[in-house]
C-alpha positions as a Python dict, from the first residue, in 0.01 Angstrom:
ca = {
    (1, 'X'): (0, 0, 0),
    (2, 'X'): (-332, -151, 100),
    (3, 'X'): (-176, -281, 421),
    (4, 'X'): (-72, 73, 514),
    (5, 'X'): (-429, 193, 475),
    (6, 'X'): (-556, -91, 689),
    (7, 'X'): (-308, 6, 961),
    (8, 'X'): (-414, 369, 942),
    (9, 'X'): (-782, 277, 959),
    (10, 'X'): (-718, 44, 1252),
    (11, 'X'): (-529, 321, 1434),
    (12, 'X'): (-811, 570, 1371),
    (13, 'X'): (-1067, 322, 1500),
    (14, 'X'): (-862, 275, 1815),
    (15, 'X'): (-836, 652, 1862),
    (16, 'X'): (-1212, 688, 1819),
    (17, 'X'): (-1271, 415, 2075),
    (18, 'X'): (-1038, 584, 2324),
    (19, 'X'): (-1203, 923, 2268),
    (20, 'X'): (-1550, 774, 2319),
    (21, 'X'): (-1429, 619, 2643),
    (22, 'X'): (-1288, 953, 2758),
    (23, 'X'): (-1614, 1127, 2673),
    (24, 'X'): (-1804, 871, 2877),
    (25, 'X'): (-1572, 923, 3174),
    (26, 'X'): (-1612, 1301, 3151),
    (27, 'X'): (-1989, 1270, 3132),
    (28, 'X'): (-1990, 1048, 3442),
    (29, 'X'): (-1769, 1294, 3629),
    (30, 'X'): (-1999, 1578, 3526),
    (31, 'X'): (-2303, 1390, 3657),
    (32, 'X'): (-2127, 1332, 3989),
    (33, 'X'): (-2040, 1700, 4017),
    (34, 'X'): (-2397, 1799, 3933),
    (35, 'X'): (-2529, 1572, 4206),
    (36, 'X'): (-2280, 1712, 4458),
    (37, 'X'): (-2375, 2068, 4364),
    (38, 'X'): (-2744, 1988, 4406),
    (39, 'X'): (-2678, 1845, 4752),
    (40, 'X'): (-2473, 2150, 4849),
    (41, 'X'): (-2740, 2387, 4721),
    (42, 'X'): (-3010, 2201, 4911),
    (43, 'X'): (-2803, 2216, 5229),
    (44, 'X'): (-2750, 2589, 5175),
    (45, 'X'): (-3124, 2640, 5128),
    (46, 'X'): (-3201, 2452, 5451),
    (47, 'X'): (-2937, 2648, 5641),
    (48, 'X'): (-3070, 2977, 5504),
    (49, 'X'): (-3422, 2880, 5604),
    (50, 'X'): (-3309, 2788, 5956),
    (51, 'X'): (-3117, 3115, 5984),
    (52, 'X'): (-3422, 3315, 5876),
    (53, 'X'): (-3639, 3135, 6131),
    (54, 'X'): (-3386, 3201, 6406),
    (55, 'X'): (-3365, 3566, 6304),
    (56, 'X'): (-3745, 3598, 6314),
    (57, 'X'): (-3756, 3435, 6658),
    (58, 'X'): (-3488, 3673, 6788),
    (59, 'X'): (-3679, 3972, 6651),
    (60, 'X'): (-4003, 3844, 6801),
    (61, 'X'): (-3830, 3799, 7138),
    (62, 'X'): (-3689, 4153, 7120),
    (63, 'X'): (-4033, 4292, 7034),
    (64, 'X'): (-4199, 4105, 7320),
    (65, 'X'): (-3929, 4226, 7562),
    (66, 'X'): (-4000, 4588, 7462),
    (67, 'X'): (-4360, 4552, 7577),
}
């Protein structure tokens, strides 16, 4: 009977180890996604800024052409 318990405990320990490994992999994947999202957001912010500048320049050109 004691041997059965040892087998069960060993199996549980293995399952815990596997689950910890899976958690670690998921955390790493989440960090990678966060970094990619930050890069995409930064690129979007730069593009938006450039678009606003271009829009302001176009409006300024239109205003100067009216005069």
